[in-house]
C-alpha positions in Angstrom: 63.6 85.5 110.8 66.8 87.0 109.3 66.1 90.3 107.8 68.2 92.2 105.2 67.6 95.8 104.4 69.3 97.7 101.5 69.8 101.5 101.6 69.5 102.9 98.1 69.2 106.3 96.5 71.1 108.7 94.2 74.5 110.0 95.2 75.0 112.2 98.3 71.6 111.8 99.9 73.1 110.4 103.1 73.0 106.6 102.6 76.3 106.0 104.4 75.4 108.3 107.2 72.2 106.4 107.8 74.2 103.1 107.5 76.6 104.3 110.3 73.7 105.5 112.4 71.9 102.1 112.2 75.1 100.2 112.7 75.9 102.3 115.8 79.5 103.0 114.7 81.5 104.6 111.8 81.9 101.7 109.4 81.3 103.5 106.0 83.3 106.5 104.8 81.2 109.7 104.8 82.2 112.8 102.9 80.4 115.7 101.1 81.8 114.5 97.8 79.2 112.6 95.8 79.9 109.0 95.0 82.1 108.1 97.9 80.6 104.6 98.3 81.4 102.3 95.4 81.1 98.7 96.8 78.2 97.5 98.8 79.0 97.0 102.4 77.1 95.0 105.0 76.8 95.5 108.8 74.6 94.6 111.7 71.9 97.2 112.1 69.5 97.9 115.0 66.5 100.2 115.6 65.0 99.6 119.1 64.4 95.9 119.4 64.7 95.2 115.7 68.0 93.7 114.5 68.8 93.1 110.9 71.6 93.1 108.3 71.9 96.5 106.7 73.5 97.1 103.2 75.1 100.4 102.2 75.2 100.9 98.4 76.7 103.1 95.8 74.6 106.1 94.6 72.2 105.1 91.8 73.2 106.8 88.5 71.8 106.4 85.0 75.0 105.4 83.2 76.3 103.0 80.6 76.9 99.5 82.0 80.6 99.5 81.0 81.3 102.8 82.8 82.5 103.0 86.4 79.1 104.4 87.5 77.4 101.6 85.5 79.4 99.0 87.4 78.6 100.6 90.7 74.9 100.6 89.7 75.2 96.8 89.0 76.4 96.3 92.6 73.4 98.3 93.9 71.0 96.3 91.9 72.6 93.1 93.3 72.1 94.5 96.8 68.4 95.1 96.0 68.0 91.6 94.7 69.5 90.2 97.9 67.5 92.4 100.3 64.2 91.6 102.0 63.3 95.3 102.1 64.6 98.6 100.9 65.1 102.1 102.4 64.8 104.5 99.4 66.5 107.7 100.4 65.9 111.1 98.9 67.3 114.5 99.9 64.5 116.4 101.5 66.3 119.7 101.1 66.6 119.2 97.3 63.1 117.8 96.9 62.3 115.2 94.3 64.6 115.3 91.3 64.3 113.4 87.9 66.8 110.8 89.0 64.6 110.0 92.0 61.7 109.2 89.7 63.9 107.0 87.5 65.0 104.9 90.4 61.6 104.8 91.9 60.5 103.0 88.8 63.5 100.6 89.2 62.4 99.8 92.7 58.8 99.2 91.6 60.0 96.7 89.1 62.1 95.0 91.7 59.0 94.3 93.7 60.7 94.5 97.1 58.9 96.2 100.1 60.1 99.8 100.0 60.1 102.4 102.7 60.5 106.0 101.3 62.9 107.9 103.6 63.2 111.7 103.3 66.7 112.4 104.8 68.0 115.8 105.8 64.4 116.8 106.8 65.4 119.0 109.7 64.3 122.6 109.4 61.6 124.2 107.2 63.3 123.6 103.9 63.6 119.9 104.7 60.0 119.6 105.8 58.7 121.1 102.6 60.9 118.8 100.5 59.6 115.7 102.4 56.0 116.5 101.3 57.1 116.4 97.6 58.1 112.8 98.0 54.4 111.7 98.0 54.5 111.9 94.2 56.9 109.0 94.0 54.1 106.6 94.9 55.5 104.8 97.9 53.1 106.3 100.4 54.0 108.6 103.2 57.7 109.4 103.4 59.5 108.9 106.7 61.2 112.2 107.5 64.5 111.8 109.3 67.9 113.4 109.9 70.5 110.6 109.8 73.2 113.0 110.8 71.4 114.1 114.0 69.5 110.8 114.7 66.1 112.4 114.3 63.1 110.5 113.1 64.4 107.0 113.9 61.3 106.2 115.9 59.2 106.7 112.8 61.6 104.6 110.8 61.2 101.9 113.3 57.4 101.9 113.1 57.6 101.9 109.2 60.0 98.9 109.2 58.0 97.0 111.8 54.9 97.4 109.8 56.3 96.2 106.5 58.1 93.0 107.6 58.0 90.8 110.7 60.6 91.8 113.3 63.9 89.8 113.5 64.7 88.1 116.8 66.7 90.2 119.2 70.3 89.2 119.2 73.6 90.8 119.8 75.3 92.0 116.6 77.8 89.6 115.2 81.4 90.8 115.6 82.4 89.7 112.1 79.6 91.8 110.5 81.2 95.0 112.0 84.0 94.7 109.5 87.1 96.9 109.7 85.8 98.8 112.7 85.5 95.6 114.8 86.1 95.1 118.5 89.5 95.0 120.1 91.5 91.8 119.5 92.4 89.4 122.3 95.1 86.8 122.5 92.8 84.0 123.4 93.0 80.6 121.7 91.6 80.2 118.2 87.9 79.5 118.5 86.8 76.5 116.3 84.7 77.6 113.4 85.5 81.3 113.9 86.4 82.9 110.5 90.1 83.9 110.0 90.3 87.6 109.3 92.3 88.5 106.2 93.1 91.9 104.8 94.3 92.3 101.2 96.5 95.3 100.9 98.9 96.8 98.3 99.6 99.7 96.1 96.8 101.1 93.9 95.8 98.9 90.9 97.6 95.9 92.2 94.5 93.8 91.5 93.1 93.4 95.1 89.4 93.5 94.2 89.9 91.3 91.1 91.7 88.7 93.3 88.9 88.7 95.9 86.2 88.4 93.2 88.0 85.4 91.8 88.2 83.8 95.3 84.5 84.4 95.8 83.5 83.2 92.3 81.4 86.3 91.7 81.7 90.0 90.8 81.1 91.1 94.4 83.4 94.1 94.3 83.7 96.9 91.7 86.8 96.4 89.5 88.2 98.1 86.4 91.3 99.5 84.8 91.0 102.8 86.8 93.4 103.1 89.7 91.8 103.8 93.2 88.4 102.4 92.6 88.1 100.9 96.1 87.7 103.4 98.9 86.0 101.7 101.9 87.6 98.7 103.5 84.8 96.2 102.7 84.7 92.8 104.4 83.0 89.8 102.7 82.7 86.2 104.0 84.6 83.5 102.1 84.3 79.7 102.5 87.4 77.9 101.0 87.7 74.1 101.3 85.5 73.9 104.3 87.2 76.7 106.2 85.6 80.1 106.9 87.4 83.5 106.3 86.4 87.1 106.5 88.3 88.9 103.8 88.7 92.7 103.7 89.3 94.5 100.4 91.1 97.8 101.0 92.0 101.0 99.2 95.4 101.2 97.5 98.2 102.6 99.8 100.4 105.2 98.2 103.3 107.0 99.8 102.3 109.5 102.4 103.6 112.4 100.4 101.4 111.4 97.5 98.1 111.1 99.5 95.9 114.0 98.5 92.6 115.2 99.7 90.5 114.4 102.7 88.7 111.4 101.0 92.0 109.6 100.1 93.2 110.2 103.7 90.0 108.6 105.0 90.4 105.6 102.7 94.0 105.1 103.8 93.0 105.3 107.4 90.3 102.7 106.8 92.9 100.4 105.1 95.3 100.8 108.1 92.4 99.9 110.5 91.7 96.8 108.4 95.4 95.8 108.8 95.1 96.2 112.6 91.9 94.2 112.7 93.2 91.4 110.5 95.0 88.2 111.6 96.6 87.5 108.3 97.5 90.2 105.7 98.0 89.4 102.0 100.3 92.0 100.5 99.5 91.9 96.8 102.5 93.0 94.7 102.3 93.7 91.0 104.6 91.1 89.3 105.5 93.6 86.5 107.0 96.0 89.1 107.7 93.8 92.1 109.2 94.9 95.4 109.0 98.6 95.0 109.8 100.8 98.0 106.1 101.2 98.8 105.7 97.4 98.9 108.5 97.2 101.4 107.0 100.0 103.5 103.6 98.2 103.7 105.3 94.9 104.6 107.2 96.6 107.4 104.0 98.2 108.7 102.3 94.8 108.8 105.2 93.3 110.7 105.3 96.2 113.2 101.5 95.7 113.8 102.3 92.0 114.5 100.1 90.6 111.8 100.9 87.4 109.9 102.0 88.2 106.3 101.7 86.5 103.0 103.2 88.0 99.8 101.0 87.5 96.7 102.8 88.2 93.5 99.8 89.1 91.3 99.5 89.4 87.5 101.8 86.4 87.1 100.1 85.6 83.9 101.8 88.6 82.4 105.3 87.3 83.2 107.3 85.0 80.9 107.8 81.6 82.4 111.5 81.3 83.5 113.2 78.6 85.5 113.9 79.6 89.1 111.7 82.7 89.0 109.8 81.8 92.2 113.0 81.0 94.0 114.4 84.3 93.0 111.4 86.1 94.5 111.9 84.1 97.8 115.6 85.3 97.9 114.5 88.9 97.2 111.9 88.8 100.0 114.4 87.3 102.5 117.0 89.9 101.6 114.6 92.9 101.6 112.4 91.9 104.5 114.7 90.3 107.1 112.2 91.1 109.9 109.9 88.4 108.5 112.5 86.1 107.0 110.9 83.1 105.4 107.6 84.9 104.6 105.5 82.9 102.1 105.7 84.2 98.6 103.0 82.9 96.2 102.7 83.7 92.5 99.0 84.2 91.6 96.7 85.7 88.9 93.5 87.3 90.0 92.4 87.4 86.4 92.8 83.7 85.6 92.6 82.2 89.1 96.0 80.6 88.9 97.7 80.0 92.2 94.7 80.7 94.5 94.9 77.3 96.2 98.6 77.9 97.0 97.7 81.3 98.3 95.0 80.2 100.6 97.2 77.3 101.9 99.9 79.8 102.7 97.3 81.9 104.6 96.2 78.9 106.7 99.8 77.7 107.3 101.0 81.2 108.4 97.9 81.6 110.6 98.8 78.4 112.4 102.4 79.6 113.0 101.1 83.0 114.2 99.2 81.1 116.9 102.0 78.7 117.8 103.1 78.3 121.4 106.5 76.9 122.4 106.8 75.0 125.8 108.9 76.8 128.4 111.2 73.9 129.0 112.0 73.7 125.3 112.7 77.4 125.2 115.2 77.2 128.1 117.0 74.2 126.6 117.3 76.3 123.4 118.6 79.3 125.4 121.3 77.2 127.0 122.4 76.0 123.5 122.5 79.4 121.9 124.4 80.9 124.9 127.0 78.1 124.6 127.4 78.7 120.9 127.5 82.5 121.0 127.6 84.1 124.5 126.4 87.6 124.9 129.2 90.3 124.7 130.6 92.1 127.7 129.5 95.7 127.9 131.7 98.2 129.7 133.8 95.4 131.0 130.8 93.7 132.7 129.3 90.4 131.6 125.6 90.2 130.7 123.7 87.3 132.2 120.6 85.8 130.3 118.7 83.8 132.9 115.6 82.3 131.4 113.0 82.8 128.7 109.2 82.2 128.4 106.4 82.8 125.9 103.5 84.7 127.6 101.4 85.1 124.4 100.9 84.3 120.8 99.3 86.2 117.9 102.2 87.0 117.1 104.6 84.8 119.1 106.0 86.9 121.9 108.8 86.0 124.2 110.1 87.5 127.5 113.8 87.0 128.3 114.9 87.7 131.9 118.4 89.0 132.2 120.7 91.5 133.9 121.1 95.0 132.5 118.3 94.6 129.9 119.1 98.1 128.4 122.7 97.1 127.7 122.0 94.0 125.5 123.1 95.1 121.9 120.5 95.2 119.1 122.7 92.9 117.1 122.6 90.2 119.8 118.8 90.6 120.0 118.5 90.0 116.3 120.7 86.9 116.7 118.3 85.6 119.3 115.2 86.3 117.2 116.7 84.6 114.1 117.8 81.6 116.3 114.2 81.4 117.7 112.8 81.5 114.2 115.1 78.7 113.0 114.9 76.5 116.0 111.1 76.5 116.4 110.1 76.7 112.7 108.6 80.2 112.8 109.3 81.4 109.2 107.6 84.6 108.1 105.8 85.5 111.3 106.8 88.6 113.3 108.5 87.6 116.6 108.5 90.0 119.5 111.3 89.6 122.1 111.1 91.7 125.3 114.1 91.9 127.7 113.2 92.2 131.3 115.5 92.5 134.3 115.2 89.8 136.9 114.2 91.2 140.3 117.0 91.5 142.7 116.2 89.5 145.9 118.6 91.6 147.9 117.2 95.0 146.9 116.3 97.1 149.9 118.0 94.9 152.4 120.2 96.6 155.0 118.2 99.8 154.8 116.8 101.3 158.0 
């Protein structure tokens, strides 16, 4: 059977540390600051021969529903409702505190099988605090140290006793989210979800947009900037096609990034970009194409990811003829490295434009995987050389012999020539733009590598 286990508890008891330990890799951000986790995050967990889906949750706090802490608590309660079993964590060093009792009552009302876990139980202080947990009424606590990996054998026995074991299977790559495996340039597998990362400046509406796509309040949102910290991946089915969409923390200029926690959040967002196939750069329509937007777009292009520009909060703009065309012109002028990039006006709040956005994602993903036949490439090369021959450098003519495409994702071409280091950058840009136009590759990064053809006479005549 498929088993789902939620890790719950008050802030700073080590839920994310245990999540990472069970997942076998660092997926969730971990810091000494309470309340690091805000959205619930899923991953593939394993203890011994038991495999299951593990859910990391925000720390339970007794707060008003409309507050940020209250919205985080609603996400945790949703995780409990979805779970088959619960790991209820307490801090053994601190012992049982009033909040632990409050949330023990919440779990009893939920009626889910619950395993009481006394984390940070290493040492004498931790052992004493673990015994206090008996008063919570969940039986004998399992004493562990998630940080050091101690006590997992006891946790295995407790989980095995409470629910039937799940069948042994290799963890699913897509469940490992932003810390997933290295990418390959193999052909697209039928049915495999397209990986999307939604990025942008803080408060651009990334989480709101994803919630609207999902049709549920899956991610914590609100007027506060910087709510999202972890890069959280959630599955999305849209018109019969599967996607894995990553919500990310807002990216500010490097000089404005403050504190260890924000640096960790930015690093997680950058890793999500590298793991993605398509990146949706969400831009606030009220302050579009700021310098930071252009920096993020350039980063995506340098990473070789397919890019879609989503102009969010379009509902706040006055309808004007030619407004979308003007945005396209701005994008082509400011981002020549991805000329023709799709620009879609959307509203995460109202849902306007989402069909156009997802169509742009699927179209650019197809172009990102496009392969051009070698014979067509070399016919094109002959035409562009006739129209605009390469310049002579230091009185010597440059010879461009032939071109091939060794890989896709993004489309990458190798041009064999003489004196590769002497070909001017301006002429290389001319070739890239001509490739983009001739083979209908608008908006995707194109990589062109110049390689010198081997000299068949090299080494001859030497004794």
